[in-house]
C-alpha positions in Angstrom: 0.1 -0.3 -0.1 1.4 3.3 -0.8 2.7 5.4 1.9 0.1 8.6 1.6 -3.0 5.5 1.5 -1.5 4.6 5.1 -1.9 8.0 6.0 -4.9 8.2 5.1 -6.4 5.1 6.6 -4.8 6.0 9.7 -6.0 9.7 10.1 -10.1 7.8 9.4 -9.2 5.4 11.6 -8.6 7.9 14.4 -11.5 9.8 13.8 -13.6 7.3 13.4 -12.1 6.0 16.6 -13.1 9.3 18.5 -16.3 9.7 16.6 -17.3 6.0 18.1 -15.9 6.5 21.5 -18.0 10.2 21.4 -20.8 8.4 20.7 -20.8 6.1 23.6 -19.8 8.9 25.4 -22.9 10.6 24.7 -25.2 7.7 25.4 -23.7 6.7 28.5 -23.9 10.1 30.0 -27.2 11.5 28.2 -29.6 10.4 30.9 -27.2 11.9 33.7 -27.2 15.3 31.6 -30.9 15.2 30.9 -32.0 14.2 34.0 -29.5 17.1 36.1 -31.1 19.9 34.2 -32.5 21.4 36.4 -32.7 25.4 37.0 -30.7 26.8 39.6 -31.6 29.8 41.5 -28.1 31.5 43.5 -28.9 34.4 45.6 -27.4 37.6 45.8 -24.6 37.1 48.4 -22.9 41.3 47.5 -24.2 44.4 48.9 -24.8 47.5 46.7 -21.6 48.8 45.2 -20.0 45.3 45.1 -19.4 43.2 42.1 -19.1 39.1 42.7 -17.1 38.6 39.0 -16.2 35.2 37.5 -14.1 33.8 34.7 -14.4 30.5 33.5 -13.6 28.6 30.5 -16.1 25.7 30.0 -14.1 24.0 27.6 -16.2 23.5 24.5 -18.2 20.1 23.3 -14.8 18.0 22.1 -15.7 14.4 20.6 -12.0 13.6 21.8 -13.2 14.0 25.5 -14.3 11.0 26.6 -15.6 9.3 30.3 -16.4 12.0 32.5 -14.3 14.5 31.1 -17.4 14.6 28.7 -19.2 18.1 28.7 -22.4 15.6 29.5 -21.3 14.4 32.9 -19.8 17.0 34.0 -22.6 20.2 32.5 -24.6 20.1 36.2 -21.1 19.9 38.5 -19.4 22.5 36.7 -22.9 24.7 36.9 -22.8 23.6 41.0 -19.4 25.7 41.2 -21.2 28.8 39.3 -24.2 28.6 41.8 -21.5 28.3 44.8 -18.8 31.2 43.4 -22.8 33.1 43.7 -21.5 35.8 40.7 -23.6 38.9 40.0 -21.8 38.6 36.4 -19.7 36.0 34.9 -17.8 35.4 31.4 -17.3 32.2 29.9 -14.8 30.7 27.3 -15.1 28.2 24.5 -19.3 28.5 24.9 -20.3 26.4 22.0 -24.2 26.3 21.0 -25.0 23.3 23.2 -23.6 24.7 26.1 -24.5 28.5 25.9 -28.5 27.5 25.5 -27.4 24.6 28.3 -26.7 28.0 30.7 -29.4 30.1 29.6 -31.6 27.5 30.7 -29.9 26.6 34.2 -28.8 30.4 35.4 -32.1 31.7 36.2 -32.4 35.6 37.3 -29.5 36.3 34.5 -29.7 38.1 30.7 -26.7 37.2 28.7 -24.5 38.2 26.0 -23.2 36.4 22.7 -21.6 36.4 19.3 -20.1 33.1 18.1 -16.9 33.7 16.3 -17.5 32.1 13.3 -20.2 30.2 11.2 -19.0 26.7 12.3 -21.5 23.9 13.6 -19.3 24.0 16.4 -18.5 27.5 16.3 -17.3 28.9 20.6 -18.4 32.4 21.8 -17.4 34.4 24.9 -21.0 35.3 26.4 -21.4 37.7 29.5 -24.3 36.3 31.5 -25.3 39.3 34.2 -28.0 39.4 36.6 -31.0 41.6 35.8 -32.3 42.1 39.3 -28.9 44.2 39.9 -28.1 45.7 36.9 -29.8 47.6 33.9 -27.8 46.9 30.4 -27.1 50.0 28.6 -25.0 48.5 25.6 -23.4 45.3 24.5 -21.8 44.2 21.4 -18.8 42.1 20.2 -15.8 42.4 17.9 -13.5 40.2 16.1 -9.7 40.3 17.0 -8.9 40.7 13.9 -7.4 43.7 11.7 -10.9 44.0 10.6 -12.8 43.9 14.3 -17.0 44.9 13.2 -16.6 41.4 10.9 -15.9 37.8 11.1 -12.2 37.5 10.2 -8.6 36.6 11.5 -5.1 38.0 11.4 -1.7 37.7 12.5 -1.5 33.3 11.4 -4.7 33.3 14.3 -5.7 29.3 14.2 -8.8 30.5 14.8 -11.0 33.6 14.6 -11.1 35.2 17.6 -13.5 37.1 19.7 -14.6 39.8 22.6 -18.1 40.1 23.8 -18.9 43.5 26.2 -21.5 45.1 28.2 -21.9 47.8 29.7 -24.1 47.8 32.7 -25.5 50.3 35.3 -26.1 48.8 38.6 -29.4 49.7 39.6 -29.3 50.5 43.4 -26.3 53.1 43.2 -26.9 54.5 39.3 -23.0 53.6 38.7 -21.3 52.5 35.4 -19.2 50.2 33.9 -18.1 47.9 31.2 -17.4 44.3 31.5 -15.3 42.7 28.2 -14.8 38.7 27.8 -12.4 37.6 25.8 -10.5 34.5 24.5 -7.2 35.2 22.9 -5.4 32.6 19.9 -3.8 29.6 21.7 -0.9 29.2 18.7 0.4 32.8 17.5 2.0 35.0 20.0 1.2 37.6 17.2 -2.4 36.8 17.4 -2.1 37.6 21.1 -0.4 40.8 21.3 -2.2 42.0 18.6 -5.6 41.1 19.7 -5.2 42.5 23.3 -4.5 45.6 21.6 -7.4 45.3 19.8 -9.4 45.1 23.0 -8.1 48.1 24.6 -8.6 49.8 21.8 -12.7 49.1 21.8 -12.2 49.9 25.7 -10.9 53.5 24.8 -13.6 54.0 22.8 -16.0 54.4 25.8 -13.8 56.9 27.9 -13.3 57.1 31.5 -16.2 54.2 32.1 -14.5 51.9 34.8 -13.7 48.8 33.0 -13.4 44.9 33.8 -11.1 42.7 31.3 -11.3 38.8 31.9 -10.9 35.5 29.5 -8.5 33.3 28.6 -5.6 35.1 27.4 -3.6 32.1 26.6 -0.6 34.2 27.8 1.7 34.1 30.8 2.8 37.0 32.9 5.7 37.0 31.6 4.3 37.8 28.3 4.2 40.9 25.8 0.8 40.5 26.0 0.0 40.3 29.6 2.3 43.1 30.0 0.6 45.4 27.2 -2.6 44.4 29.1 -1.5 45.9 32.5 -0.2 48.8 31.5 -3.0 50.5 32.1 -5.1 47.9 34.2 -4.4 45.8 37.4 -4.2 42.4 37.6 -7.0 42.0 40.7 -4.9 39.3 42.2 -2.1 41.3 42.8 -4.2 44.1 44.5 -5.4 42.0 47.9 -3.4 40.8 50.5 -5.2 37.2 50.4 -4.5 36.8 46.9 -4.7 33.4 46.0 -2.0 31.9 43.4 -2.7 29.2 41.3 -2.5 27.6 38.2 -5.5 28.4 36.2 -5.5 26.3 33.0 -4.4 22.5 34.7 -5.4 19.9 31.2 -7.6 17.7 33.6 -5.1 18.1 36.3 -1.6 17.3 34.7 -0.1 20.8 34.6 -1.3 22.1 38.3 2.5 24.1 38.3 1.5 26.1 35.2 1.5 30.2 35.4 -1.8 31.4 35.0 -3.3 32.4 31.7 -7.2 33.2 32.8 -7.1 36.8 34.4 -9.8 38.9 35.8 -8.2 42.6 35.3 -9.5 46.0 36.0 -9.3 49.9 35.3 -7.0 51.9 37.3 -9.7 53.8 38.7 -13.7 52.8 39.3 -13.0 49.7 41.7 -11.2 48.5 44.4 -10.8 45.2 45.2 -12.1 43.1 48.0 -10.9 39.9 47.3 -9.5 37.0 44.4 -10.0 32.9 44.3 -9.0 30.7 41.9 -11.6 28.0 42.3 -9.5 24.5 42.3 -11.5 22.1 43.5 -12.9 19.1 41.9 -15.9 16.9 42.6 -15.8 13.2 42.5 -12.3 13.3 42.0 -13.2 14.9 38.3 -12.4 18.3 37.0 -15.1 21.0 35.9 -13.3 21.8 33.1 -9.3 21.9 32.1 -9.3 25.4 33.3 -10.2 26.5 36.7 -12.2 29.3 37.2 -11.5 32.5 38.6 -13.3 35.2 40.8 -12.6 38.4 42.1 -15.3 40.6 44.7 -14.8 44.2 43.7 -16.3 47.7 45.2 -17.4 50.2 42.8 -15.7 53.0 44.1 -17.8 55.6 41.9 -20.9 54.3 43.4 -19.7 56.2 46.7 -18.7 59.1 45.4 -14.6 58.8 45.4 
């Protein structure tokens, strides 16, 4: 058999095996998924002028995630983690349409915005969920991290189209306004990450001096040019409080617990005080709810107090 035929046959065999394994995992865990898909009522745990923020990379629905790594096994476990954190605002990354619809069904009391990065069947987005009893939505939108951010596109050798979604919120209790941006930078091209964060920062500047939060999976460690660029005018919340918690955020299902952070919550230098920061590095039944740990921060809106 010719070499190219062997290669094609080998690739086809791997794809077929993956699809069969995914199908078996889906069939095995789907009853669990359906039985545990129930609305969750999350109580507010913040006072007026406070914000509980959460950033969470869901890990997209991937046919190579077998067994208990399957979304259909861990979906309710992940939502339990969200309920424990009780965020007022949460930004998810890698949300496929199936996952986004699931979250909309179970996270009661939240409004949300999303745009998908491309037209693929399994396309991903960076949705932002916010409590409608606490905030009025003043504006929202999404843009691509490319040379043409207003249209679906990619640049700088990015592996995929990358997107950032945002909301402008007004706290009902105080009238304080602030922006939240949720981004997922490219995982392969450093040039795409450096330029992509520049696109995000330029967009934030368009809103003037409104206090802003930038959260998400930057796919960049703290020694990178991407992080350095992001923190020229923004503060990394984990360094703004004495009880900070330093821990890996991307842990590859527990295989990379000593890696540096690549997930961040950053805030503008005015408008906020940081009360706490946590990496939610718990597991359930010995299983990680994603290949990333979620991160949380509690902020105080200084603008709400006239500071």
